[in-house]
N, C-alpha and C positions, 0 to 999 in steps of 0.2 A: 485248686488242683494244678497239675502240670499243664502249661499252656502251649508248649512247643516241643516237637519231637527232635529238633536240631540242637537244642540247648536245654540245660536243666534250669528251669525257672518256675516260679509260682507266685501267686498273690495270696495274701492273708489280710483280713479285716480284723484288726486287734481291738479297736475302740468300741465303746458304746456311746451313742450320742442321744441327746434328748431333743435336739433341734437340728434340722438339716439332714445330711446323709453322711455315712461313713466313707472315708477315702481309703481304699485298700492299699497296702504296701506291696510293691513288686520286689521280689528277691531273685537275683541271678546267682546260681551256685557256680562258682568259678573253678573249684577243685573238689572232687569227690573221691576220697581214697578209702573211706570206711564203708565197705559194702555190707557190714553187719547191721546197719541202721537202714530201715526202709524209708521210702519217701514220706509215708504218713508219720513215722516217728520223727523225722527231721522237721516236718511242718508243725507237729505237736510241740516239739522242743522249742522251736522258734516262737510259737505263740505263748508258751509258758514263760519263756525268758522275757517277753514283753510285759509280764505282770510282776516282775521282780524289782522294778525300779523303786528305790527307797524314798524318792522325793515326790511321789504322786500316788494317790490312793487306788487307782485303777490301772488298767493296761495302758501302755503308751504305744506310739506308732512303730517304734523300732525295738529290738531286744535290748534289755538293760545294759549288757556289756557294750553295745554300740553307743548308747547314750552316755555311759560313763567315759568311754574313750573320747567321745566328742567334747565333753566338758573338760576332761583332763587336758586335751590338746589345746583347747581355748585358753584354759588357765595357764598352762605352761608357756604359751606364746605371749601372754600378757606379762607373766613374771620375767620371762627371758628378755622381753623388750625393756623392762625396767632394771635389768641387771641385778635381780634379787634372788637368784636361784640358790646361791651358796651362802646366804647371810643368816645363818641360824635357824633354818627351817627344815632340817633333815627329818625330824619326827613326823612331819606332815606327809611324807611319802608313804607312810604305812596306814593312813586313815582316809576316809571318804570326806575330807575337808572341802572338796570342790563342789559339794552339793549346795 
């Protein structure tokens, strides 16, 4: 649930563990313009997005778009460092090749 009245933030435990304990993920909502979505709907959407990651059979700790962006940035920085961005790889920009 919401943990502070001064700012919009919440915790969600996405994972299922067989050993140890789950570490909840803390979300800070920086900008909230769409008042048609309730807090519960936002939390439910966030939890559902954590189950959409294509490279893992269960939920992950962050929503799938965040994980995709992280992997994309990492790959881009690797490619950029090697000066291989424009060397015949434009088709890869339309695929999830970074998984």
